[in-house]
BASE-590577 format. One record per residue: residue in three letters; z, x, y of N, C-alpha, C in turn. Coordinates in Angstrom, 1 decimal. Layout:
BEGIN
    aa     n_zz     n_xx     n_yy    ca_zz    ca_xx    ca_yy     c_zz     c_xx     c_yy
   ALA        Z        X        Y        Z        X        Y        Z        X        Y
...
! end
This chain:
BEGIN
    aa     n_zz     n_xx     n_yy    ca_zz    ca_xx    ca_yy     c_zz     c_xx     c_yy
   MET     66.8    133.8    128.9     67.8    132.8    128.4     69.2    133.3    128.7
   LYS     70.0    132.4    129.3     71.4    132.8    129.7     72.3    132.8    128.5
   ARG     73.0    133.9    128.3     73.9    133.9    127.2     75.4    133.6    127.6
   HIS     76.1    132.9    126.8     77.5    132.5    127.1     78.4    133.4    126.3
   ARG     79.3    133.9    127.0     80.3    134.8    126.4     81.6    134.0    126.0
   ILE     82.0    134.2    124.8     83.2    133.5    124.4     84.4    134.4    124.5
   SER     85.5    133.9    125.1     86.7    134.7    125.3     87.3    134.9    123.9
   ILE     87.7    136.2    123.7     88.3    136.5    122.4     89.7    135.8    122.3
   PRO     90.5    135.8    123.3     91.8    135.1    123.1     91.6    133.6    122.9
   LEU     90.6    133.0    123.5     90.3    131.6    123.3     89.8    131.3    121.9
   LEU     89.0    132.2    121.4     88.5    132.0    120.0     89.7    132.2    119.0
   ALA     90.5    133.1    119.3     91.7    133.3    118.4     92.6    132.1    118.4
   ALA     92.8    131.5    119.6     93.6    130.3    119.7     93.0    129.2    118.9
   ALA     91.7    129.0    119.0     91.0    127.9    118.3     91.1    128.1    116.8
   LEU     90.9    129.3    116.4     91.0    129.6    114.9     92.4    129.4    114.4
   ALA     93.4    129.7    115.3     94.8    129.5    114.9     95.1    128.0    114.8
   LEU     94.5    127.2    115.7     94.7    125.8    115.6     94.2    125.2    114.3
   VAL     93.0    125.7    114.0     92.3    125.2    112.7     93.2    125.5    111.5
   TRP     93.7    126.8    111.5     94.6    127.2    110.4     95.8    126.4    110.3
   VAL     96.5    126.1    111.4     97.7    125.3    111.4     97.4    123.9    110.9
   SER     96.3    123.3    111.4     95.9    122.0    110.9     95.7    121.9    109.4
   ALA     95.0    123.0    108.9     94.7    123.0    107.5     96.0    123.2    106.7
   ALA     96.9    124.1    107.2     98.2    124.3    106.6     99.0    123.0    106.5
   TYR     99.0    122.3    107.6     99.8    121.0    107.7     99.2    120.0    106.7
   ALA     97.9    119.9    106.6     97.3    119.0    105.6     97.7    119.4    104.2
   SER     97.6    120.8    103.9     97.9    121.3    102.6     99.4    121.0    102.3
   ALA    100.2    121.2    103.3    101.7    120.9    103.0    101.9    119.4    102.7
   GLY    101.2    118.5    103.3    101.3    117.1    103.0    100.9    116.8    101.6
   GLU    100.0    117.6    101.1     99.5    117.4     99.7    100.4    118.0     98.7
   ASN    101.1    119.0     99.0    101.9    119.8     98.0    103.4    119.8     98.2
   THR    103.8    119.5     99.4    105.3    119.5     99.7    105.9    118.2     99.3
   PRO    106.9    118.2     98.5    107.5    116.9     98.0    108.2    116.2     99.2
   TYR    108.1    114.9     99.2    108.9    114.0    100.1    109.8    113.1     99.3
   HIS    110.9    112.8     99.9    111.8    111.8     99.3    111.7    110.5    100.2
   PHE    111.2    109.5     99.6    110.9    108.3    100.3    112.2    107.7    100.9
   GLY    112.3    107.6    102.2    113.5    107.0    102.8    113.2    106.7    104.3
   PHE    114.0    105.8    104.9    113.7    105.3    106.2    115.0    104.6    106.7
   LYS    114.9    104.3    108.0    116.0    103.5    108.6    115.7    102.0    108.3
   LYS    116.7    101.4    107.8    116.6    100.0    107.3    116.3     99.0    108.4
   SER    115.7     97.9    107.9    115.4     96.8    108.8    116.7     96.1    109.2
   ARG    116.8     95.6    110.4    117.9     94.8    110.9    117.4     93.6    111.7
   ASN    117.9     92.4    111.4    117.6     91.2    112.1    116.1     90.9    112.1
   GLY    115.5     91.1    111.0    114.1     90.8    110.8    113.1     91.8    111.4
   SER    113.6     92.9    112.0    112.7     93.9    112.5    112.1     94.7    111.4
   LEU    111.1     95.5    111.7    110.5     96.4    110.6    111.3     97.6    110.4
   PRO    111.4     98.2    109.2    112.1     99.5    109.1    111.2    100.6    109.7
   SER    111.7    101.8    109.7    111.2    102.9    110.4    110.1    103.6    109.7
   ILE    109.5    103.1    108.6    108.6    103.9    107.8    107.4    104.4    108.5
   ALA    106.9    103.6    109.5    105.7    104.1    110.2    106.0    105.3    111.1
   GLN    107.2    105.6    111.4    107.6    106.7    112.2    108.0    107.9    111.3
   GLU    108.0    107.8    110.0    108.4    108.9    109.2    107.3    109.9    109.0
   GLY    107.6    111.1    108.8    106.6    112.2    108.7    105.7    112.1    107.5
   PHE    106.0    111.3    106.5    105.2    111.2    105.3    104.2    110.1    105.4
   MET    104.2    109.3    106.5    103.3    108.2    106.6    101.8    108.5    106.4
   PRO    101.3    109.6    107.0     99.9    110.0    106.8     99.6    110.2    105.3
   VAL    100.5    110.7    104.6    100.3    111.0    103.1    100.1    109.7    102.4
   LEU    100.9    108.7    102.7    100.8    107.4    102.1     99.5    106.7    102.4
   GLN     99.1    106.8    103.7     97.9    106.2    104.1     96.7    106.8    103.5
   LYS     96.7    108.2    103.4     95.5    108.9    102.9     95.3    108.5    101.4
   HIS     96.3    108.3    100.7     96.2    108.1     99.2     96.4    106.6     98.8
   GLY     96.3    105.7     99.8     96.3    104.3     99.5     97.6    103.7     98.9
   ALA     98.7    104.4     99.1    100.0    103.9     98.6    100.5    102.8     99.5
   VAL    101.2    101.8     98.9    101.7    100.7     99.7    103.2    100.6     99.6
   PHE    103.8    100.0    100.7    105.2     99.8    100.7    105.6     98.5    101.5
   LEU    104.5     97.8    102.0    104.7     96.7    102.9    103.5     95.8    102.8
   GLY    103.6     94.5    102.9    102.5     93.6    103.0    102.2     93.3    104.4
   ASP    101.5     92.1    104.6    101.1     91.7    105.9    102.4     91.3    106.7
   VAL    102.7     92.0    107.8    103.9     91.8    108.6    103.8     90.5    109.4
   GLY    102.6     89.9    109.4    102.4     88.7    110.1    102.7     87.4    109.3
   ARG    103.0     87.6    108.0    103.3     86.5    107.1    104.7     86.7    106.5
   LYS    105.4     85.6    106.4    106.7     85.6    105.8    106.6     85.6    104.3
   GLU    106.1     86.7    103.8    105.9     86.8    102.3    106.8     88.0    101.8
   LEU    107.3     87.8    100.6    108.1     88.8    100.0    107.6     89.2     98.6
   TYR    107.7     90.5     98.2    107.3     91.0     97.0    108.5     91.6     96.2
   LEU    108.9     91.0     95.1    110.1     91.4     94.4    109.7     92.3     93.3
   THR    110.3     93.5     93.3    110.1     94.5     92.3    111.4     95.1     91.7
   PHE    111.3     95.4     90.5    112.5     96.0     89.8    112.1     97.3     89.1
   ASP    113.0     98.3     89.2    112.8     99.5     88.4    113.6     99.4     87.1
   ASN    113.0     99.6     86.0    113.7     99.5     84.7    113.6    100.8     83.9
   GLY    114.6    101.7     84.3    114.6    102.9     83.6    115.3    102.8     82.2
   TYR    116.3    102.0     82.1    116.9    101.7     80.8    117.6    100.3     80.9
   GLU    118.0     99.8     79.8    118.6     98.5     79.8    120.1     98.6     79.8
   ASN    120.7     97.7     80.7    122.2     97.7     80.9    122.7     96.3     80.7
   GLY    121.9     95.5     80.0    122.4     94.2     79.7    122.1     93.0     80.7
   TYR    121.3     93.3     81.7    121.2     92.3     82.8    119.7     91.8     83.0
   THR    118.8     92.5     82.3    117.4     92.1     82.5    117.1     90.7     82.0
   THR    117.7     90.3     80.9    117.5     88.9     80.4    118.0     87.9     81.5
   ARG    119.1     88.1     82.1    119.6     87.2     83.1    118.7     87.2     84.3
   ILE    118.2     88.4     84.7    117.2     88.4     85.8    116.0     87.6     85.5
   LEU    115.4     87.8     84.2    114.3     87.0     83.8    114.5     85.5     83.8
   ASP    115.7     85.2     83.3    116.1     83.7     83.3    116.1     83.2     84.7
   THR    116.6     83.9     85.7    116.6     83.4     87.1    115.2     83.3     87.7
   LEU    114.4     84.3     87.4    113.0     84.3     87.9    112.3     83.1     87.3
   LYS    112.5     82.8     86.1    111.8     81.7     85.4    112.3     80.4     86.0
   GLU    113.6     80.2     86.2    114.2     79.0     86.8    113.7     78.8     88.2
   LYS    113.6     79.9     89.0    113.2     79.7     90.4    111.7     79.8     90.6
   GLN    110.9     80.1     89.5    109.5     80.2     89.5    109.1     81.3     90.5
   VAL    109.6     82.5     90.4    109.3     83.6     91.2    108.6     84.7     90.4
   PRO    107.5     85.2     90.9    106.9     86.4     90.2    107.5     87.7     90.6
   ALA    107.5     88.6     89.7    108.1     90.0     90.0    107.2     91.0     89.4
   ALA    107.4     92.3     89.8    106.8     93.4     89.1    108.0     94.3     88.6
   PHE    107.8     94.7     87.3    108.8     95.5     86.7    108.2     96.9     86.4
   PHE    108.8     97.9     87.0    108.3     99.3     86.8    109.1     99.9     85.6
   VAL    108.5    100.2     84.5    109.2    100.6     83.3    108.9    102.0     82.9
   THR    109.9    102.6     82.3    109.8    104.0     81.8    109.5    103.9     80.3
   GLY    109.2    105.1     79.7    109.0    105.1     78.3    110.2    104.7     77.5
   HIS    111.4    105.1     78.0    112.6    104.8     77.3    112.8    103.3     77.2
   PHE    112.5    102.6     78.3    112.7    101.1     78.3    111.7    100.5     77.4
   VAL    110.5    100.9     77.4    109.4    100.3     76.6    109.8    100.5     75.1
   LYS    110.2    101.7     74.7    110.5    101.9     73.3    111.8    101.2     72.9
   ASP    112.8    101.1     73.8    114.1    100.5     73.5    114.2     99.0     73.6
   GLN    113.3     98.4     74.4    113.4     97.0     74.7    112.0     96.3     74.6
   PRO    111.4     96.4     73.4    110.0     95.8     73.3    110.0     94.3     73.6
   ASP    111.1     93.6     73.1    111.1     92.2     73.3    111.1     91.8     74.8
   LEU    111.9     92.5     75.6    111.9     92.3     77.0    110.6     92.6     77.7
   VAL    109.9     93.6     77.3    108.6     93.9     77.8    107.6     92.8     77.5
   ARG    107.7     92.3     76.3    106.8     91.2     75.9    107.1     90.0     76.7
   ARG    108.4     89.7     77.0    108.7     88.6     77.7    108.2     88.7     79.2
   MET    108.4     89.8     79.8    107.9     90.0     81.1    106.4     89.6     81.2
   ALA    105.6     90.1     80.3    104.2     89.8     80.3    103.9     88.4     80.1
   ALA    104.6     87.8     79.1    104.4     86.4     78.7    104.7     85.4     79.8
   GLU    105.7     85.8     80.6    106.1     84.9     81.7    105.4     85.2     83.0
   GLY    104.4     86.0     83.0    103.5     86.2     84.1    103.9     87.3     85.1
   HIS    104.8     88.1     84.7    105.2     89.2     85.6    104.3     90.4     85.5
   LEU    104.2     91.2     86.5    103.4     92.4     86.4    104.3     93.5     85.8
   ILE    103.7     94.4     85.0    104.4     95.5     84.5    103.8     96.8     85.1
   GLY    104.6     97.5     85.8    104.1     98.8     86.4    104.6    100.0     85.7
   ASN    104.1    101.1     86.1    104.3    102.4     85.4    105.3    103.2     86.2
   HIS    106.4    103.6     85.6    107.5    104.4     86.2    107.6    105.7     85.6
   SER    106.6    106.1     84.8    106.5    107.3     84.0    107.2    107.3     82.7
   TRP    106.8    108.1     81.8    107.4    108.1     80.4    108.8    108.6     80.4
   SER    109.0    109.8     81.1    110.4    110.4     81.0    111.1    110.6     82.3
   HIS    110.6    110.0     83.4    111.2    109.9     84.7    111.4    111.3     85.3
   PRO    110.3    112.2     85.2    110.5    113.5     85.8    110.1    113.4     87.3
   ASP    110.3    114.6     88.0    109.8    114.7     89.4    108.3    115.0     89.3
   LEU    107.5    114.0     89.4    106.0    114.2     89.3    105.4    115.1     90.3
   SER    106.1    115.2     91.5    105.5    116.1     92.5    105.5    117.6     92.1
   GLN    106.3    117.9     91.1    106.3    119.3     90.5    105.5    119.4     89.2
   SER    104.8    118.3     88.9    104.0    118.3     87.6    102.6    118.6     87.9
   GLY    101.9    119.2     86.9    100.5    119.4     87.0     99.7    118.2     86.6
   PRO     98.4    118.2     86.8     97.6    117.1     86.4     97.7    116.6     85.0
   GLU     97.8    117.5     84.0     97.9    117.1     82.6     99.2    116.4     82.3
   ARG    100.3    116.9     82.9    101.6    116.3     82.7    101.6    114.9     83.3
   ILE    101.0    114.8     84.5    101.0    113.5     85.2    100.2    112.5     84.3
   ARG     99.0    112.9     83.9     98.2    112.0     83.0     99.0    111.6     81.8
   SER     99.6    112.5     81.2    100.4    112.2     79.9    101.5    111.2     80.2
   GLU    102.3    111.4     81.3    103.4    110.6     81.6    102.9    109.1     81.9
   MET    101.7    109.0     82.6    101.2    107.7     82.9    100.6    107.0     81.7
   GLU     99.8    107.8     80.9     99.1    107.2     79.8    100.0    106.7     78.7
   LYS    101.1    107.4     78.4    102.0    107.0     77.3    102.6    105.6     77.6
   VAL    103.0    105.4     78.9    103.6    104.1     79.2    102.5    103.1     79.1
   ARG    101.4    103.3     79.7    100.3    102.3     79.6     99.9    101.9     78.2
   ALA     99.8    103.0     77.3     99.4    102.7     76.0    100.4    101.9     75.2
   GLU    101.7    102.3     75.3    102.8    101.7     74.6    102.9    100.2     75.1
   THR    102.8    100.0     76.4    102.9     98.7     76.9    101.8     97.8     76.5
   ALA    100.6     98.3     76.5     99.4     97.6     76.0     99.6     97.2     74.5
   ALA    100.1     98.1     73.7    100.3     97.8     72.3    101.3     96.6     72.1
   LEU    102.3     96.5     73.0    103.3     95.4     72.9    102.7     94.1     73.5
   THR    102.0     94.2     74.5    101.6     93.0     75.3    100.2     92.5     75.1
   GLY     99.3     93.4     74.6     97.9     93.1     74.5     97.2     93.2     75.8
   ARG     97.9     93.8     76.8     97.3     93.9     78.2     97.1     95.3     78.5
   PRO     95.8     95.8     78.5     95.6     97.2     78.7     95.6     97.6     80.2
   ASP     95.5     96.6     81.1     95.4     96.9     82.5     96.9     97.2     83.0
   MET     97.0     98.3     83.8     98.2     98.6     84.5     97.8     99.2     85.8
   ARG     98.0     98.5     86.9     97.4     98.9     88.2     98.4     99.6     89.1
   PHE     99.7     99.5     88.9    100.6    100.0     89.9    101.6    101.0     89.3
   MET    102.0    102.0     90.0    102.9    102.9     89.6    104.0    103.2     90.7
   ARG    105.2    103.6     90.3    106.2    103.9     91.3    106.7    105.3     90.9
   PRO    106.7    106.3     91.8    107.1    107.6     91.5    108.6    107.6     91.1
   PRO    109.0    108.3     90.1    110.4    108.4     89.7    111.2    109.0     90.9
   ARG    112.3    108.4     91.1    113.3    108.9     92.1    112.7    108.8     93.6
   GLY    111.6    108.2     93.7    111.0    108.1     95.0    110.5    109.4     95.6
   ILE    110.3    110.4     94.7    109.8    111.7     95.1    108.3    111.8     94.9
   PHE    107.6    112.2     95.9    106.1    112.2     95.8    105.5    113.3     96.7
   ASN    104.3    113.6     96.5    103.4    114.3     97.4    102.0    113.8     97.3
   GLY    101.1    114.2     98.2     99.8    113.7     98.2     99.0    114.0     96.9
   ARG     99.2    115.2     96.4     98.5    115.6     95.1     98.9    114.7     94.0
   MET    100.1    114.4     93.8    100.5    113.5     92.8    100.0    112.1     92.9
   LEU    100.1    111.6     94.2     99.5    110.2     94.4     98.0    110.2     94.2
   GLU     97.3    111.2     94.5     95.9    111.2     94.3     95.6    111.3     92.8
   GLU     96.3    112.1     92.1     96.1    112.2     90.6     96.3    110.8     90.0
   CYS     97.3    110.1     90.4     97.6    108.8     89.9     96.5    107.8     90.3
   ARG     96.0    108.0     91.5     94.9    107.1     92.0     93.6    107.3     91.1
   LYS     93.4    108.5     90.7     92.2    108.8     89.9     92.4    108.1     88.5
   LEU     93.6    107.8     88.1     93.9    107.1     86.9     93.9    105.6     87.0
   GLY     93.6    105.2     88.3     93.5    103.7     88.5     94.7    103.1     89.1
   TYR     95.7    103.9     89.5     97.0    103.4     90.0     97.1    103.3     91.5
   THR     97.7    102.3     92.0     98.2    102.3     93.4     99.6    102.7     93.4
   GLY    100.0    103.6     94.2    101.4    104.0     94.4    102.2    102.9     95.1
   VAL    103.3    102.5     94.6    104.1    101.4     95.3    105.5    101.9     95.6
   PHE    105.8    101.8     96.9    107.1    102.1     97.4    107.8    100.8     97.8
   TRP    108.6    100.8     98.9    109.3     99.6     99.2    109.8     99.7    100.7
   SER    110.2     98.5    101.2    110.7     98.5    102.5    112.1     97.8    102.6
   VAL    112.6     97.3    101.5    113.9     96.8    101.4    114.6     97.4    100.1
   ALA    115.7     98.0    100.3    116.5     98.6     99.1    117.9     98.9     99.6
   TYR    118.7     99.1     98.6    120.1     99.5     98.9    120.6    100.3     97.6
   LYS    121.7    100.9     97.7    122.2    101.8     96.6    122.8    100.9     95.5
   ASP    121.9    100.4     94.6    122.3     99.5     93.6    122.2    100.1     92.2
   TRP    121.8    101.3     92.1    121.5    101.9     90.8    122.7    102.6     90.1
   ASP    123.8    102.8     90.9    125.0    103.5     90.4    125.8    102.4     89.7
   VAL    125.8    102.4     88.3    126.5    101.4     87.6    128.0    101.6     87.7
   ASN    128.5    102.7     88.1    129.9    102.9     88.2    130.5    102.5     89.6
   HIS    129.6    102.1     90.5    130.0    101.7     91.8    129.4    100.3     92.2
   GLN    129.5     99.3     91.4    129.1     98.0     91.7    130.1     97.3     92.6
   ARG    129.7     96.5     93.5    130.6     96.0     94.5    130.6     94.4     94.5
   GLY    129.9     93.8     93.6    129.9     92.4     93.5    128.7     91.8     94.0
   GLY    128.4     90.5     93.5    127.2     89.8     93.9    127.1     89.6     95.4
   GLN    128.2     89.3     96.1    128.2     89.1     97.5    127.6     90.3     98.3
   TYR    128.0     91.5     97.8    127.5     92.7     98.5    126.0     92.9     98.3
   ALA    125.5     92.6     97.1    124.1     92.7     96.9    123.4     91.6     97.7
   TYR    123.9     90.4     97.7    123.3     89.4     98.5    123.2     89.8    100.0
   GLN    124.2     90.3    100.6    124.2     90.7    102.0    123.3     91.9    102.2
   SER    123.3     92.8    101.3    122.5     94.0    101.5    121.0     93.6    101.5
   VAL    120.6     92.7    100.7    119.2     92.3    100.6    118.8     91.4    101.8
   LEU    119.6     90.3    101.9    119.3     89.3    103.0    119.3     90.0    104.4
   GLY    120.2     90.9    104.6    120.3     91.6    105.9    119.1     92.4    106.2
   GLN    118.3     92.8    105.3    117.1     93.6    105.5    115.8     92.9    105.5
   LEU    115.8     91.6    105.2    114.5     90.9    105.0    113.6     90.9    106.3
   HIS    112.4     91.1    106.1    111.4     91.0    107.2    110.0     90.6    106.6
   PRO    109.1     90.1    107.4    107.8     89.7    106.9    107.1     90.8    106.1
   GLY    106.5     90.5    105.0    105.8     91.5    104.2    106.6     92.4    103.4
   ALA    107.9     92.2    103.2    108.8     93.1    102.6    108.5     93.3    101.1
   VAL    108.5     94.6    100.7    108.5     94.9     99.2    109.9     95.2     98.9
   ILE    110.5     94.4     98.1    112.0     94.6     97.8    112.1     95.4     96.5
   LEU    112.9     96.5     96.5    113.2     97.3     95.3    114.6     96.9     94.9
   LEU    114.8     96.5     93.6    116.1     96.3     93.0    116.0     97.0     91.6
   HIS    117.2     97.4     91.2    117.3     98.1     89.9    118.0     97.1     88.9
   SER    117.3     96.9     87.7    117.8     95.9     86.8    119.1     96.3     86.1
   VAL    119.6     97.5     86.3    120.8     97.9     85.7    122.0     97.4     86.4
   SER    121.8     96.9     87.6    122.9     96.4     88.5    123.4     95.0     88.2
   ARG    124.7     95.0     87.8    125.3     93.7     87.6    125.3     92.9     88.9
   ASP    125.5     93.5     90.0    125.5     92.8     91.3    124.2     92.1     91.6
   ASN    123.1     92.8     91.3    121.7     92.1     91.5    121.6     90.9     90.6
   ALA    122.0     91.0     89.3    121.9     89.9     88.4    122.7     88.7     88.9
   GLU    123.9     89.0     89.5    124.7     87.9     90.0    124.1     87.3     91.3
   ALA    123.5     88.1     92.1    123.1     87.6     93.4    121.7     87.1     93.5
   LEU    120.9     87.4     92.5    119.4     87.1     92.6    119.1     85.7     92.9
   GLY    119.7     84.7     92.3    119.4     83.3     92.5    119.7     83.0     94.0
   ARG    120.8     83.4     94.5    121.2     83.1     95.9    120.2     83.8     96.9
   ILE    119.8     85.0     96.6    118.9     85.8     97.4    117.6     85.0     97.5
   ILE    117.1     84.5     96.4    115.8     83.7     96.3    116.0     82.4     97.1
   ASP    117.0     81.7     96.9    117.2     80.4     97.5    117.3     80.6     99.0
   ASP    118.1     81.5     99.5    118.3     81.6    100.9    117.2     82.3    101.7
   ALA    116.4     83.2    101.0    115.2     83.7    101.6    114.2     82.5    101.8
   ARG    114.1     81.6    100.8    113.2     80.5    101.0    113.7     79.6    102.1
   LYS    115.0     79.4    102.3    115.5     78.6    103.4    115.1     79.2    104.7
   GLN    114.9     80.5    104.8    114.5     81.2    106.0    113.0     81.1    106.2
   GLY    112.3     80.5    105.3    110.9     80.3    105.4    110.0     81.3    104.7
   TYR    110.7     82.2    103.8    109.9     83.2    103.1    109.4     82.6    101.8
   GLU    108.2     83.2    101.4    107.6     82.8    100.1    107.5     84.1     99.3
   PHE    107.8     84.0     98.0    107.7     85.1     97.1    106.3     85.1     96.5
   LYS    105.6     86.3     96.6    104.3     86.5     96.1    104.2     87.6     95.0
   SER    103.2     87.5     94.1    103.0     88.6     93.2    102.5     89.8     93.8
   LEU    102.9     91.0     93.4    102.5     92.2     94.0    100.9     92.4     94.0
   ASP    100.2     91.9     93.1     98.8     92.0     93.1     98.1     91.1     94.1
   ARG     98.9     90.3     94.9     98.3     89.6     96.0     98.7     90.2     97.3
   LEU     99.3     91.4     97.3     99.7     92.0     98.5     98.5     92.4     99.3
   THR     98.5     92.1    100.6     97.5     92.5    101.5     98.1     93.3    102.6
   VAL     97.5     94.4    103.0     98.0     95.3    104.0     97.3     95.2    105.3
   LYS     98.0     95.1    106.4     97.5     95.1    107.7     98.1     96.3    108.4
   THR     97.4     96.8    109.5     97.9     98.0    110.2     99.4     97.9    110.6
   TYR    100.1     98.9    110.3    101.6     98.9    110.5    101.9     99.9    111.6
   ARG    102.3     99.5    112.8    102.5    100.5    113.8    104.0    100.5    114.2
! end
């Protein structure tokens, strides 16, 4: 029987390639990423598919975009604390009959129980933004479970709805390990494809600025991130909804989001 000799340098190169691949995969699971991308312009898609963290999102079933073949929009708000504008936002959504998802922290749930109840009563989704808004990519499994479970339990006690399916990582910082831990708890990680710097309450620029910032980024399947602390968003929301609809867009609830391959 003929024996085949394996080149030592070739074997070493193959083993090195395996090691590098494993190291890269491990890095994706443990190295924190800050979710960010080049924004959409003129209806084109943002650059998320080209970002280095895309394989991590795909592996762990996180979403940031719906079906890019449909003119559908998914409106989401982060509610870390109350700044006096959530009631106006809810009033606008009710008037326009638009569903939204509100990602709440423990502080908001404890401080604003009536607003949380109203969100649920008016048919909006309530998502998990963690109890204390930490960097969950640096947290162990027990801390992650605690941060998620406290919000879910307190929200359920207020609304009578124990189901909470969506979470958004605080500050948009994530890694694969954290996303997977949340998925084990029944959560889908939710990011976004439309956003602007709206969270700084000391640098609000007026409703027109918010309107232009959001309308200028619209694209099919967009998940829109807004912060409820922004006066500009509260002022602009009605116009954003009206003019998006004039462009042929339809607002859908996040639980109806369907994903198609994004290249």
